[in-house]
N, C-alpha and C positions, 0 to 999 in steps of 0.2 A: 903563556909560555911556562915551561917547567921551571921551578925555582933554581936559582944559580947553584945552590949548595948540593944539588943532586949529583952523586958521583956515578960514573958509568963503569961498573964492575962486571962487564960481560966477558965471555971467554973467546980468545982467538980473534980471527979476522972479522967475525961478525960484530964484535964490539968496536973494532976500528972503523968498520963501514958505518955503523950506527952513529958513532961520534962524529965522523966526517959529514954525514947527512944532517945531523943535529946542528953542527956549526954552520953549514950552508943555509939551513932554514932560519937560524937566528940572523945571519947576515942579510938574507933576503927580507925578513920581517923588519929589520931596522931600516933598510933602504926603501922598501915599498910601503911600509905601514900596515901590512896584512900578510897572511899566509895562503892566499888564494892563488897558488902558483899554477900557471898554465901547464897543461900536460906535456907539451913539447919544449918547455923551458930548459935552457942549459946555463949553468953558472960557469964563470971563468972567462979567460981571454977570448975564447971562440965566440962568445955572444957579442963582443965589442967590435968584431970585424964584419960589418954589414956591407 
């Protein structure tokens, strides 16, 4: 994973989208122990309602 100290200085909504994706990837990696995310995987409350 990219070092904690990296700052995200991207412009506009692209930066916000990237930061949200990065945060979701970190959360997934902590929970699952890897980043081999299935193509159709969804994060959030919708994935818990099976």
